[in-house]
C-alpha atoms as one frame of an Amber mdcrd trajectory, in Angstrom:
protein
 -87.185  10.001 -29.302 -86.088  10.980 -25.815 -84.160  13.949 -27.158 -87.184
  15.105 -29.155 -89.441  14.695 -26.115 -87.138  16.893 -24.043 -86.933  19.499
 -26.793 -90.696  20.091 -26.822 -91.957  22.781 -24.428 -93.740  21.428 -21.342
 -96.343  22.879 -19.093 -95.004  24.387 -15.879 -96.891  22.862 -12.932 -97.267
  25.500 -10.222 -98.190  24.893  -6.597-101.641  25.874  -5.436-101.909  29.326
  -3.881-103.838  30.295  -0.772-107.600  30.451  -1.447-109.181  33.876  -1.482
-111.195  33.132   1.670-107.998  32.298   3.612-105.837  35.250   2.494-105.879
  36.594   6.054-103.846  33.556   7.250-100.893  34.455   5.028 -99.096  32.295
   2.475-100.115  28.686   2.025 -97.547  26.290   3.486 -95.834  24.248   0.779
 -94.537  20.716   1.128 -90.890  21.798   1.465 -91.891  24.154   4.292 -93.695
  21.310   6.049 -90.620  19.074   5.741 -88.394  21.670   7.436 -90.921  22.241
  10.211 -91.424  18.513  10.762 -87.675  17.807  10.987 -87.224  20.581  13.560
 -90.170  19.299  15.600 -88.896  15.702  15.639 -85.371  16.827  16.506 -86.645
  18.665  19.603 -88.887  15.706  20.458 -85.930  13.299  20.352 -83.795  15.618
  22.499 -86.535  15.762  25.149 -86.914  11.968  25.020 -83.180  11.480  25.629
 -83.251  13.880  28.572 -86.216  12.034  30.082 -84.398   8.704  29.735 -81.251
  10.139  31.303 -83.280  11.487  34.236 -85.140   8.154  34.639 -81.935   6.074
  34.753 -79.972   8.521  36.898 -77.956   7.041  39.728 -79.239   8.557  43.005
 -75.825   7.976  44.652 -73.928   9.859  41.949 -71.977  12.874  43.213 -69.711
  15.473  41.694 -68.413  18.725  43.132 -70.513  21.036  40.962 -73.547  19.820
  42.911 -72.391  21.805  45.920 -70.370  24.567  44.199 -73.026  25.782  41.754
 -76.659  26.696  42.100 -79.771  27.623  40.139 -81.354  31.058  40.519 -84.884
  31.360  39.182 -84.495  28.132  37.255 -81.316  29.391  35.549 -78.044  27.565
  36.173 -75.340  29.866  37.504 -71.785  28.544  37.041 -69.130  28.993  39.678
 -67.450  32.392  39.706 -63.885  32.390  38.374 -62.874  35.701  39.948 -60.339
  34.123  42.343 -59.521  31.089  40.236 -55.789  31.912  39.987 -53.406  33.035
  42.709 -51.392  36.283  42.336 -48.264  34.227  41.616 -50.030  32.366  38.769
 -51.358  35.627  37.293 -47.862  37.139  37.418 -46.461  34.075  35.634 -49.098
  34.352  32.895 -48.263  38.039  32.404 -44.599  37.107  32.001 -45.473  34.437
  29.413 -47.596  36.909  27.435 -44.771  39.440  27.397 -42.369  36.719  26.294
 -44.649  36.052  23.320 -44.991  39.706  22.256 -41.310  40.672  22.442 -40.148
  38.202  19.708 -42.978  39.491  17.518 -41.688  43.046  17.920 -38.132  42.004
  17.078 -39.304  40.037  14.038 -41.317  42.993  12.717 -38.347  45.342  13.211
 -36.065  43.027  11.220 -38.611  42.882   8.388 -38.895  46.687   8.430 -35.112
  47.091   8.226 -34.883  44.630   5.335 -37.762  46.234   3.424 -36.466  49.764
   4.039 -32.998  48.813   2.805 -34.490  47.491  -0.445 -36.702  50.539  -1.006
 -34.117  53.142  -0.083 -31.564  51.685  -2.488 -33.406  53.480  -5.311 -33.270
  56.807  -3.483 -29.522  56.568  -2.939 -28.747  56.006  -6.623 -27.607  59.085
  -8.528 -26.360  59.372 -12.090 -23.913  62.216 -11.483 -22.215  63.569  -8.397
 -22.694  67.307  -7.919 -21.376  69.403  -5.060 -23.634  72.188  -3.786 -22.489
  75.029  -1.509 -24.887  76.767   0.872 -24.419  79.888   2.990 -26.495  78.695
   5.961 -28.386  75.666   7.270 -31.769  76.709   5.832 -30.395  76.968   2.316
 -28.684  73.585   2.746 -32.006  71.993   3.741 -33.732  73.537   0.718 -31.037
  72.260  -1.637 -31.259  68.796  -0.118 -35.053  68.686  -0.549 -34.837  69.862
  -4.163 -32.126  67.339  -4.961 -34.058  64.429  -3.388 -37.281  65.431  -5.198
 -35.473  65.749  -8.549 -33.751  62.396  -8.058 -37.034  60.704  -7.133 -38.797
  62.122 -10.208 -36.002  61.071 -12.541 -35.970  57.562 -11.091 -39.763  57.233
 -11.270 -39.775  58.286 -14.918 -37.350  55.527 -15.854 -39.205  52.736 -14.026
 -41.889  50.596 -15.742 -45.476  50.745 -14.522 -45.483  47.301 -12.876 -42.333
  48.204 -10.936 -43.963  51.436  -9.778 -47.012  49.526  -8.542 -44.853  47.019
  -6.669 -42.831  49.856  -5.141 -45.975  51.648  -3.976 -47.310  48.400  -2.488
 -43.994  47.873  -0.686 -44.155  51.381   0.794 -47.702  50.697   2.026 -46.517
  47.437   3.581 -43.662  49.314   5.260 -46.050  51.833   6.824 -48.387  49.039
   7.970 -45.512  47.170   9.638 -44.343  50.344  11.383 -47.851  50.904  12.708
 -47.980  47.284  13.895 -44.677  47.690  15.738 -45.966  50.821  17.477 -49.125
  49.008  18.575 -47.139  46.018  19.851 -44.750  48.274  21.773 -47.665  50.103
  23.407 -49.226  46.773  24.347 -45.898  45.551  25.754 -45.506  48.689  27.876
 -49.049  48.373  29.218 -48.472  44.721  30.125 -45.162  45.575  31.769 -46.872
  48.269  33.863 -49.638  45.874  34.939 -47.016  43.277  35.846 -45.143  45.778
  38.027 -48.377  46.856  39.712 -49.087  43.222  40.664 -45.795  42.959  42.516
 -45.482  43.619  46.209 -44.558  47.066  47.496 -46.288  50.289  48.454 -47.069
  52.558  45.529 -49.347  55.447  44.660 -50.617  57.166  41.547 -49.145  60.633
  40.968 -51.383  63.639  40.488 -51.217  65.806  37.390 -49.340  68.597  39.182
 -46.695  66.097  40.383 -45.843  64.760  36.918 -42.763  66.439  35.404 -43.444
  65.384  31.798 -47.200  65.477  31.075 -48.542  62.252  29.620 -51.946  60.713
  28.959 -51.049  57.480  30.770 -51.049  57.111  34.566 -47.736  57.466  36.394
 -46.979  55.547  39.611 -44.333  56.037  42.250 -43.035  53.251  44.459 -41.887
  53.780  48.000 -38.153  53.298  48.455 -37.436  50.129  50.411 -34.181  48.839
  51.767 -33.116  45.570  50.142 -31.461  43.041  52.398
């Protein structure tokens, strides 16, 4: 009987809509909307109650250093400034640690690039027959080399299955991505090394554009020669 009762179509009970006279007040709040609003209201009410209890039972003799090191401006709490939190020696040590983290990453990426390039270039170096070509000058030799490499690549690609071609293309994309990552890491390492040198003691100045021998987009500094004891 229960299965037959569930098989019969039932009337869909819909929630009451907003009366026509109250259309200007928007949609009529449903019970699920009231539940969400009530939970949010009680949550805020409990948080305020806990804060009032904490303020009521506060120890008047309690002291901690932020009472005298921080302040409120316009009712807004302003934390202590951390501009001079670390000494120059501590900042220099942190720069050294950061550079020590980046350099192994660069070396690891270079090893992966060499391994991946060796695997991919093994196909290019394979040749079915050994032919000797003679050229009159360097330009003709370059043209013959380009034609030979293109012909070899086409012949190899024709013999490879489709899934191998897809994997090879994906490997070449990975190789280019790793090379780009190495370039970015090397630029970051050079920037950090420059900042580390600028933090060291010694008189230095930034060279003007007319003083730079090799034009570059990055700033160039010159240190004053000092006698080392």
